[in-house]
C-alpha positions as CSV (number, residue, x, y, z in Angstrom):
1,M,-19.5,-7.9,28.0
2,A,-16.4,-10.2,29.5
3,E,-13.8,-7.6,30.5
4,S,-10.8,-9.6,29.1
5,N,-6.9,-9.2,31.0
6,L,-4.5,-8.6,28.1
7,T,-1.3,-8.5,27.9
8,K,0.5,-5.5,26.1
9,K,2.2,-8.1,24.6
10,K,-0.8,-10.1,23.1
11,Q,-2.1,-7.0,21.8
12,K,1.1,-5.9,20.1
13,L,1.5,-9.2,18.8
14,F,-3.0,-9.3,17.4
15,C,-1.8,-5.6,16.0
16,S,1.2,-6.8,13.9
17,W,-0.8,-10.2,12.7
18,Y,-3.7,-7.5,11.5
19,A,-1.6,-5.7,9.7
20,V,-0.5,-8.4,7.7
21,L,-3.4,-10.2,7.2
22,G,-6.0,-7.9,8.0
23,S,-8.5,-10.0,9.6
24,A,-9.2,-9.5,12.9
25,P,-10.2,-13.8,13.9
26,D,-7.0,-14.6,12.3
27,A,-5.0,-12.0,13.7
28,A,-7.2,-12.5,17.2
29,A,-6.4,-16.5,17.1
30,K,-2.9,-16.0,16.4
31,A,-1.9,-13.8,19.3
32,G,-3.8,-16.3,21.4
33,F,-6.2,-14.5,22.6
34,D,-8.8,-16.4,24.3
35,P,-11.7,-17.9,21.8
36,D,-14.5,-16.7,24.2
37,T,-13.5,-13.5,24.3
38,A,-11.6,-12.8,20.8
39,L,-14.0,-10.6,19.4
40,C,-14.1,-7.7,21.6
41,D,-10.7,-7.7,22.8
42,A,-9.7,-7.0,18.8
43,V,-12.7,-4.3,19.0
44,R,-11.1,-3.4,21.6
45,C,-7.2,-3.0,20.1
46,L,-9.0,-1.7,16.6
47,S,-10.7,1.0,18.4
48,S,-7.8,1.8,20.2
49,D,-5.6,5.7,19.2
50,E,-2.3,3.6,20.3
51,W,-3.3,0.4,18.5
52,S,-4.4,2.1,15.1
53,R,-1.1,4.0,14.6
54,Y,0.8,0.6,15.7
55,I,-1.0,-0.8,13.3
56,S,-0.3,1.8,10.4
57,D,3.2,2.5,11.3
58,M,3.3,-1.6,10.3
59,R,1.7,-1.4,7.4
60,S,3.8,1.4,6.0
61,A,6.9,-0.7,7.0
62,L,6.1,-3.4,5.2
63,T,4.8,-2.2,2.2
64,D,7.0,0.0,0.0
65,T,4.7,1.7,-1.7
66,G,6.7,5.1,-2.3
67,A,8.7,3.6,-4.3
68,V,6.1,2.0,-6.3
69,I,4.5,5.4,-6.3
70,A,7.9,7.2,-7.5
71,G,8.7,5.0,-10.1
72,L,5.0,5.2,-11.7
73,R,5.8,8.4,-11.8
74,R,8.7,9.1,-12.8
75,L,7.9,6.9,-16.1
76,A,4.6,9.2,-16.3
77,F,6.4,12.6,-16.1
78,G,10.0,11.5,-16.7
79,S,11.9,12.6,-19.3
80,C,12.7,10.2,-22.5
81,K,15.7,12.8,-24.1
82,D,18.7,10.8,-23.1
83,A,16.7,8.0,-25.4
84,V,16.3,9.8,-28.3
85,R,19.7,10.8,-28.2
86,L,20.5,7.2,-28.3
87,A,18.4,6.2,-31.1
88,F,20.1,8.9,-33.3
89,S,23.4,8.3,-32.1
90,E,25.6,8.0,-34.9
91,E,27.8,5.3,-33.2
92,L,27.3,3.7,-29.6
93,P,27.8,6.2,-27.3
94,P,31.0,5.2,-24.7
95,P,30.3,2.7,-21.4
96,S,30.7,5.7,-19.7
97,V,28.0,7.9,-21.2
98,I,25.1,5.5,-21.2
99,E,25.9,5.1,-17.6
100,E,25.2,8.8,-16.6
101,M,21.9,8.7,-19.0
102,D,18.3,8.1,-17.8
103,L,17.0,5.6,-19.2
104,F,14.4,4.5,-16.4
105,G,12.1,4.3,-18.9
106,V,13.3,2.1,-21.7
107,T,12.1,-0.9,-21.5
108,G,13.7,-3.1,-24.3
109,I,16.5,-2.0,-26.9
110,K,17.3,-4.1,-30.0
111,R,19.7,-3.2,-33.1
112,D,18.7,-4.6,-36.5
113,K,21.4,-5.9,-39.3
114,G,20.5,-3.0,-41.6
115,G,22.8,-0.7,-38.0
116,G,19.2,1.4,-36.9
117,V,18.4,0.7,-33.6
118,E,14.9,0.1,-31.7
119,I,13.8,1.6,-28.6
120,H,10.8,0.9,-26.6
121,L,9.7,2.8,-24.0
122,A,7.8,2.0,-21.0
123,D,3.9,3.3,-21.7
124,R,2.7,6.7,-20.1
125,M,-0.4,6.2,-20.2
126,K,-0.7,3.0,-18.4
127,A,1.6,4.5,-15.5
128,L,-1.4,7.0,-15.4
129,E,-3.5,4.3,-14.8
130,K,-1.9,2.4,-12.4
131,L,-1.2,5.7,-10.9
132,Y,-4.4,6.6,-10.6
133,E,-5.4,3.5,-9.6
134,L,-3.3,3.2,-6.8
135,E,-4.0,6.4,-4.9
136,N,-7.4,5.9,-4.9
137,S,-7.4,2.1,-3.8
138,F,-5.5,4.3,-0.8
139,L,-8.3,6.8,-0.1
140,S,-10.4,4.2,-0.1
141,R,-8.7,2.1,2.7
142,D,-8.4,5.6,4.5
143,K,-12.4,5.4,4.2
144,A,-13.1,1.9,5.0
145,E,-11.0,2.2,8.2
146,S,-12.6,5.9,9.2
147,L,-15.7,3.9,8.6
148,I,-14.3,1.2,11.1
149,T,-13.6,4.0,13.4
150,A,-16.5,5.8,13.0
151,L,-18.6,2.4,14.2
152,T,-16.4,0.6,16.6
153,R,-16.4,4.0,18.5
154,T,-19.3,4.9,21.0
155,G,-19.7,8.4,22.8
156,E,-19.7,8.4,26.8
157,G,-22.9,6.8,27.9
158,D,-23.8,5.5,24.6
159,E,-24.9,2.5,23.6
160,L,-25.1,0.3,20.5
161,E,-28.8,-0.6,19.9
162,D,-30.7,-2.4,17.2
163,T,-33.2,-1.2,15.1
164,A,-35.6,-2.4,12.9
165,A,-37.8,-0.8,10.3
166,V,-42.2,-0.5,11.0
167,T,-44.1,-1.4,8.8
């Protein structure tokens, strides 16, 4: 295996591109890795604790999943008492009172010709399903990263070898 002379700058650039693209060959090309050693260099970067942490930090910075999860939790478990109070009030409350109401889960409000109010709320079950899917995707991604790490690391003196099944 040929040794490469990657600079920290190129390694950092590779990891930044990898965090965005999720493709080692594409990230290696964007970072300007030597095509002859790109795959080995990419594996070295991906198996490094330092660069793995950097990639994880970059992915966290690039995605705002915390806000998405918080919003889904608020839809799934939040209160709708202010929406109910608004629907059953005889008169429309003043703007200052409406501004203080928690109407996060309200998706639509209609007033019909007879003066009645129709309030549409977010579907709690859909919010729970999306929350479940999102949290499972994080678990799957973590499992995949653990598998990649395990497959790309060898112990001291261990060698990777191909084995064939004997029939």
